[in-house]
N, C-alpha and C positions, 0 to 999 in steps of 0.2 A: 451398908445395904446397897449402895450404888454399885459396888464391885460384884455383889451377888447377881444383880440384874444383868450386868455386862457379861458375866460368865454364863448365865443362863441363856442369854440371847446368842452368845457364841456357840454354845452346845446345840441349841435348836437349829441354828444356821448350818452347822456342821452335819447334824443328823439329817437335815433336809437335803443337803447336797449329796449325801450318801444315798438317800432314798431315790433321788432323781437319777443317779448313775446306774442303778439297777432297774432296768426296764422289764416289766412283766406284762405283756399285753393280755387282754381278756381272751383273745383267741388267735390262732394261726391258721393260715390257709396256704396251700402250695398250688401254684399255677404257672405254666409256661416257664419253668425253670427257676422260679423265684418264690420266696416266702413273703407273705404279706401279713400285717397285723389286722385287727378288726376295722381299722379306718382305711384300709387299702394302701397303707404306706409300705414300700418295699424295704425289707430288712437286709442289712449287710451281713457279712460272714461273722464279724465280731458280735453283733447283736444276736444272731442265731446261736452262736456258741454259748453266750451268756444265758439266753432264754432256755435252751433245751438241756443245758448242763454238759460238762466235758465228757461224761461217759457215753451218752447217746451221740454227741457230736463226733467223738473219735471212733466209736464202734459202728455207727450207722451212717451218719451224715456224709462224712468224707468219701466213703466207698460208694454210697448211693449217688452222690453228685458226680463222681467219676463215671459211673455206669450211665447215668442220664446224659452227660455231655458226650461220651463216646458213642452212645446209641444215636443221639441226635446227629452227630457228624457223619456216622456211617449211613444213616437213612438219607441224609441230604446227598452225600456223595454217591450212594447207590442209586438213588432216583435219577440223578443227573447222568451217571454212567449207563444205566439201563436205557434211558431215553436217547442219549447220543449214540450208543451202540446199535440200537434197533434202527434209528434213523439212518445211520451210516450203512448198515447192511442192506436195508431196503433200497436206499438210494443207489447203491452199487448194482443191485439186481435190476432196478428199473432203468438205469442209465445205458444199458447195452443189451444186446441179445446173446451175449456170451453164455449165459446160464442155460438157455434153451439149446445152444449148439453143443454143450458138453454132453447132453443126453441124447443127441441125435445119432442113431446107429448107422445111418446111411453113409457117412463119410468119416474119415479120421480127422479129428479136430486138433488143430494147432493154434493156440491163441496168439493174437497179436500183442504187441507191447502194451497198448492201451487196454486191452482185455485183461492182461496180466495185472495191470494196475488196479482195475476194477475188482478182480478176484482177490487181490491182497487187501483192498479196502473192505470187501465183504468179510473176509476172515478176521481182519482187525475189528470190524464192527461187532461181529459175533463174540469175539473175545472180550471186548469192552462191555457188551451187554451181559455176558456171563459173570464178569467181575462185579458189575453193578448189581445184578441179582443176588450174588453172594453177599455183598455188603448189606443189602436190604435184609437178607435172611438172618444175618448176625445182628444188625443194628436194631431191628424192630423188637426182638426180645430184650436186648440191653436197655433200650429206651423205656420199655414197659416195666421192667423190673426196677430200674432206677426210679422211675416216676412213682411206682407204688410204694417203694421204701421211703421216699421223701414225703409222700402223702401220709404214710403211717406216722412219721415224726410229728406232723401237724395234728393228726387225729389223737395220738398219744398225749401230746401236750394239752389239747383241748379237754380230753377226758380226765387227766390227772391234775393239772395245774390251773387250767383256765376256769374251772368251776369253783375254785376256792375263793373265799371272801378275802378282801384285802382291806387294810386299814391305812389311811393316809392322813397326814397332818398338813393343814394348809394355814399359811400366814397371809392375811390380806389386810388391805387398808379398810378403815371403817367408813361407811357411807354417811354416818351422822356427823362427821367432823374429823379432826386430826386424831390419829391413834392407830393402833394395830389390832386386828382381830385374829383369833386363832380358832380353827375348827378341826374337828376330827371326823373323818368320813369313813363309814363302815361299808 
């Protein structure tokens, strides 16, 4: 009989360790590039793969996360490029009167070396601003599409798996004295 209880206890412990290894949160949320469970705990990639399943992970998550990250990087770089380019171009125009001399019809205009430098800075600023704007034009849709696909993963999980009932087996100590208590939670 003693062997039976030892084997039963071993099987229960093994079953509980397997149950703890498979984490199924009650709900998922996606925010700021990360997935969170119902307690606000950030989930890592391995947990996400286990939770949503390999099909959705491989078909949707990996591509959506690439879109989200690429979009975020392009939006950041584009905003910086647009800001720096506009500031450089405006700074070059304000720094000298070369711009007004170019359009003065009364005399032939030959720019000095410092005016040529300002002109080159203006053209460079315009080019950087155009590149920054283009990066924003590409990055915003990528970011938006990636975010909506990742949010769909969380919504899909919450609709299909999060609402299901779970059964858990808990082994606890008895409050009345020495012993072990077993409870099944539905």
